[in-house]
C-alpha positions in Angstrom: -19.7 2.2 -11.1 -22.1 3.1 -13.9 -23.0 6.9 -13.5 -26.6 5.9 -14.9 -27.4 3.5 -12.0 -30.3 4.6 -9.5 -28.8 6.2 -6.4 -30.2 3.3 -4.2 -28.6 0.7 -6.5 -25.2 2.5 -6.3 -25.3 2.5 -2.6 -26.1 -1.4 -2.8 -23.4 -2.2 -5.0 -20.8 -0.3 -2.6 -22.1 -2.3 0.3 -22.2 -5.7 -1.6 -18.8 -5.2 -3.0 -17.0 -7.5 -0.5 -19.5 -9.9 -0.7 -19.6 -10.2 -4.7 -16.9 -13.4 -4.7 -18.9 -15.3 -2.5 -22.1 -14.6 -4.5 -20.3 -15.7 -7.8 -19.6 -18.8 -6.1 -22.9 -19.3 -4.8 -24.5 -18.9 -8.2 -22.0 -21.2 -9.9 -22.7 -24.0 -7.3 -26.3 -23.8 -7.2 -26.6 -23.9 -11.1 -24.1 -26.6 -11.4 -26.0 -28.7 -8.5 -29.4 -28.2 -10.2 -28.4 -29.4 -13.3 -30.6 -26.7 -15.1 -33.4 -27.2 -12.9 -32.9 -23.6 -11.3 -32.3 -20.8 -13.4 -30.6 -17.5 -12.8 -34.0 -15.5 -12.8 -35.0 -17.7 -10.0 -31.9 -17.2 -8.1 -32.8 -13.5 -8.2 -36.3 -13.9 -7.3 -35.5 -15.9 -4.2 -32.9 -13.3 -2.9 -35.2 -10.3 -3.4 -37.4 -12.0 -0.8 -34.7 -13.3 1.3 -32.7 -10.1 1.4 -35.4 -7.6 1.2 -34.0 -4.1 2.0 -30.4 -5.5 2.3 -27.7 -4.7 -0.6 -27.9 -8.1 -2.0 -31.7 -7.9 -2.1 -31.6 -4.5 -4.0 -29.2 -5.4 -6.4 -30.9 -8.8 -7.2 -34.2 -6.7 -7.8 -32.2 -4.7 -10.1 -30.4 -7.5 -11.8 -33.7 -9.4 -12.2 -35.2 -6.2 -14.0 -32.3 -6.2 -16.3 -32.3 -9.7 -16.9 -36.0 -9.9 -18.0 -35.5 -7.0 -20.2 -32.4 -8.0 -22.1 -33.1 -11.3 -23.0 -31.2 -13.3 -20.2 -27.9 -11.7 -20.9 -26.2 -11.9 -17.4 -23.0 -9.3 -18.2 -25.4 -6.7 -19.3 -27.4 -7.2 -16.2 -24.3 -7.1 -13.8 -22.8 -4.0 -15.9 -22.0 -1.3 -13.5 -22.6 -2.9 -10.3 -19.6 -5.0 -10.2 -16.0 -4.3 -11.5 -15.8 -4.1 -15.3 -13.2 -6.7 -15.8 -15.5 -9.2 -14.0 -18.4 -8.6 -16.3 -15.7 -8.8 -19.2 -15.0 -12.4 -18.4 -18.7 -13.3 -17.8 -19.3 -11.5 -21.1 -17.1 -13.7 -23.1 -17.7 -16.9 -21.5 -21.5 -16.6 -21.6 -21.1 -16.2 -25.6 -19.1 -19.5 -25.6 -22.4 -21.3 -24.5 -22.5 -24.6 -22.7 -21.0 -24.7 -19.3 -18.7 -22.0 -20.0 -20.7 -19.6 -17.7 -20.4 -21.9 -14.7 -16.8 -22.1 -15.1 -16.6 -18.4 -15.7 -18.4 -17.4 -12.6 -16.0 -19.8 -10.5 -13.1 -18.2 -12.1 -14.6 -14.6 -11.3 -14.9 -15.6 -7.8 -11.6 -16.6 -7.3 -10.4 -13.4 -9.2 -12.8 -11.2 -7.3 -11.2 -12.4 -3.8 -7.5 -12.0 -5.3 -8.3 -8.6 -6.3 -10.0 -7.4 -2.9 -6.9 -9.0 -1.0 -4.5 -6.9 -3.2 -6.7 -3.8 -3.0 -6.9 -4.2 0.8 -2.9 -4.4 1.0 -2.6 -1.5 -1.6 -5.0 0.7 0.5 -3.1 -0.2 3.6 0.2 0.8 2.3 -1.2 4.1 1.1 -2.7 4.9 4.2 0.4 4.0 5.9 2.4 6.3 3.4 -0.2 9.2 3.9 0.1 9.0 7.8 4.0 9.0 7.3 3.8 12.0 5.0 1.7 13.9 7.6 3.5 13.1 10.5 7.0 13.9 8.8 5.6 17.1 7.3 4.1 18.1 10.8 7.4 17.5 12.6 9.5 19.4 9.9 6.8 22.4 9.9 4.8 22.9 12.8 7.1 21.4 15.5 10.2 23.4 15.1 7.9 26.7 15.1 6.0 25.5 18.3 9.4 24.3 19.8 11.6 27.6 19.2 8.6 29.5 20.6 8.5 27.8 23.8 12.3 27.7 24.3 12.3 31.6 23.4 9.6 32.3 25.9 11.4 30.2 28.6 14.5 32.1 28.1 13.4 35.5 27.0 16.1 37.1 29.1 19.0 35.5 26.9 20.3 37.4 24.0 20.2 35.3 20.9 24.1 36.2 20.5 24.7 34.0 23.6 22.6 30.9 22.1 24.5 27.9 20.9 24.9 26.8 17.2 22.0 24.3 17.5 19.8 27.1 18.9 20.6 29.6 16.3 20.2 27.2 13.5 16.6 25.9 14.9 15.7 29.6 15.0 16.7 30.3 11.5 14.9 27.3 10.4 11.6 28.0 12.2 11.8 31.6 10.5 12.2 30.2 7.3 9.3 27.8 7.9 7.2 30.7 9.1 8.1 33.0 5.9 7.7 30.0 3.5 5.2 27.7 4.8 2.2 28.6 2.6 4.5 28.1 -0.7 5.8 24.8 0.8 2.3 23.5 1.5 1.0 24.8 -1.9 4.0 22.9 -3.8 3.5 19.8 -1.6 -0.1 19.8 -2.6 0.3 20.2 -6.2 2.9 17.3 -6.1 0.5 15.0 -4.4 -2.3 16.0 -6.6 -0.1 15.4 -9.8 1.1 12.1 -8.7 -2.3 11.0 -7.8 -3.6 12.1 -11.1 -0.8 10.7 -13.2 -1.1 7.1 -11.8 -4.2 6.5 -14.0 -3.7 9.1 -16.7 -0.1 9.7 -17.6 0.5 8.1 -21.1 3.9 8.9 -22.5 7.6 7.9 -22.9 8.1 9.4 -19.5 5.8 7.0 -17.9 7.8 4.2 -19.3 10.7 5.6 -17.4 8.4 6.2 -14.3 7.2 2.6 -14.4 10.9 1.1 -14.7 12.7 3.5 -12.1 10.3 5.0 -9.5 9.2 2.7 -6.7 5.6 4.0 -6.5 4.7 3.6 -10.3 6.7 0.3 -10.4 4.7 -1.6 -7.8 1.4 -0.1 -9.5 2.8 -1.4 -12.8 3.8 -4.8 -11.6 0.6 -5.0 -9.6 -1.6 -4.2 -12.7 0.4 -6.4 -15.0 -0.1 -9.3 -12.6 -3.8 -8.8 -12.4 -4.0 -8.5 -16.1 -2.0 -11.8 -16.7 -4.5 -13.5 -14.3 -7.6 -12.2 -16.1 -6.3 -13.0 -19.4 -5.5 -16.4 -18.5 -9.3 -16.8 -17.3 -10.5 -15.2 -20.6 -8.1 -17.3 -22.7 -9.3 -20.6 -20.6 -10.5 -23.5 -22.7 -14.1 -24.1 -22.2 -15.2 -27.5 -23.6 -13.9 -27.8 -27.1 -11.9 -24.8 -27.6 -10.9 -21.3 -26.4 -13.7 -18.7 -25.7 -12.1 -16.1 -28.1 -9.0 -15.2 -30.0 -6.1 -13.3 -28.2 -7.0 -10.0 -30.0 -10.6 -10.5 -29.3 -9.9 -10.9 -25.3 -7.5 -8.1 -25.3 -10.1 -5.9 -26.9 -12.5 -7.0 -24.4 -10.2 -6.3 -21.5 -9.3 -2.9 -23.1 -12.9 -2.0 -23.4 -13.4 -2.6 -19.6 -10.4 -0.5 -18.6 -11.2 2.3 -16.6 -8.2 4.2 -16.4 -6.4 5.7 -19.6 -3.0 4.4 -18.5 -4.3 0.8 -18.3 -6.3 1.2 -21.6 -3.0 2.7 -23.3 -1.0 -0.3 -22.0 -3.5 -3.1 -23.3 -3.8 -1.1 -26.7 0.1 -1.5 -26.9 -0.3 -5.0 -26.7 -3.1 -5.2 -29.4 -0.7 -3.2 -31.5 1.9 -5.4 -31.1 -0.2 -8.5 -31.5 -1.2 -6.9 -35.1 2.2 -6.3 -35.9 3.3 -9.9 -35.0 0.3 -11.4 -36.7 -0.8 -12.8 -32.9 2.1 -15.3 -33.2 4.2 -15.9 -29.9 4.1 -13.5 -27.0 6.5 -10.8 -28.1 3.3 -8.5 -28.4 3.5 -8.6 -24.4 7.2 -7.1 -24.4 5.8 -3.7 -24.1 7.1 -2.9 -20.4 3.6 -3.5 -19.0 4.3 -6.8 -17.4 7.5 -7.1 -15.2 10.7 -8.9 -17.0 10.3 -11.9 -14.8 6.5 -12.3 -15.7 7.3 -11.7 -19.3 10.1 -14.2 -19.3 7.9 -17.1 -17.5 5.2 -16.4 -20.1 7.8 -16.8 -22.9 9.2 -19.8 -21.7 5.8 -21.4 -20.9 4.4 -20.7 -24.3 7.6 -22.3 -25.9 6.9 -25.4 -23.6 3.4 -25.8 -23.4 1.8 -23.7 -26.4 -0.3 -20.7 -26.1 -3.4 -21.4 -24.4 -1.8 -23.7 -21.7 1.3 -21.4 -21.4 -1.2 -18.8 -20.5 -3.0 -20.7 -17.8 0.4 -21.8 -16.1 1.5 -18.2 -16.2 -1.8 -17.2 -14.6 -1.4 -19.7 -11.8 2.2 -18.7 -11.3 1.1 -14.8 -11.1 -1.5 -15.8 -8.7 0.7 -17.9 -6.5 4.1 -16.4 -6.6 4.3 -12.6 -8.1 1.2 -11.3 -6.4 2.5 -12.9 -3.3 6.1 -11.2 -3.6 4.3 -7.7 -4.7 2.3 -7.8 -1.5 5.4 -8.5 0.5 7.1 -5.7 -1.1 4.4 -3.3 -0.3 4.2 -4.4 3.4 8.2 -3.7 3.4 7.3 -0.3 1.9 4.6 0.5 4.5 6.9 -0.2 7.4 10.0 1.6 5.5 7.7 4.7 5.3 6.6 4.3 9.0 10.0 4.0 10.2 11.3 6.9 7.8 8.7 9.3 9.5 9.6 8.0 13.1 13.5 8.7 12.1 12.3 12.4 11.2 10.5 12.7 14.5 13.3 11.5 16.5 15.7 13.7 14.8 13.6 16.8 15.3 13.2 15.9 19.0 17.2 15.3 19.2 17.5 18.8 17.6 15.3 20.3 20.2 17.2 18.6 23.2 20.5 19.7 22.0 19.2 23.3 22.0 17.7 22.8 25.4 21.0 21.5 26.7 22.7 24.3 25.0 20.7 26.7 26.6 22.0 25.8 30.1 25.4 26.6 29.3 24.5 29.8 27.5 22.4 31.1 30.4 25.5 30.2 32.8 27.9 32.3 30.5 25.5 35.0 30.3 24.8 35.4 33.9 28.6 35.3 34.5 29.0 38.3 32.4 26.4 40.2 34.0 
């Protein structure tokens, strides 16, 4: 969100975020049905009264003022209160004139709903991963120390030399944890912070390798690449007599809306490729940003249907097949992480039970020698 927004508007934008797709569709339906009888400014004025004090009312008040001041530029009015890529689609389409804006609002409504679904699944996977990491870390650090202390207190009369191999190994491991837990925690924290930073900021040949071979980065690459193609197909959609803009203009619009250095870097790679090829064909998209499957489909569609229609078909394919597959993979990874953490937990419990079982035999041996 735009840092210059008033605090009240920022809060309203956060509260309205999940409703925005329905609002885009609402605007398009009313404007289309009225045949020009109802203007955008009137929609804002109505909602200011109807939703007074609610996020929608607050935002409509802000949009109304901006829209009045900037000469009826909807994209400028929305800037900072909704995602930048959605603003980019509206900006390109409103410049085309005619009914292009109405079609754009319908497309953005679909895109927003799709993006929210993907975002929800991504957050669910990340939260599952975080829970799995916390659980596994706790079982590998705190649990063995607590466990061996409890066993030692229960068998404090038994010398260590009478303990079995599992008890001795658990004792040694817990002592190592107590000695190095601060360093282990520090390293783990540094790794997690670096991974979090690198997802949106790392740009180098190393990132190319990570995007191709490391699961976390590959899923993010595929996800962003799929959403990029879907958005590009919307930006390239024909409105009336022709396309909204050239390929390079659409790419530059998308690049300008990119928030992360990594995403901007990926799009700029395609722009550079487009310049090198004279914007002929789709080889400019073969940069590693979109998966091989998506690129091959785009290439085949471009040969079969031409560039504009090929992009539309690719966008439909991405939304209907590719994103569904990526979401399915994220669900698999979510369960895999949780199962892995449960395996670690079960392993630590088994280790503890082995120690307790051994202690009974060790106690009998010790008492027999006494």
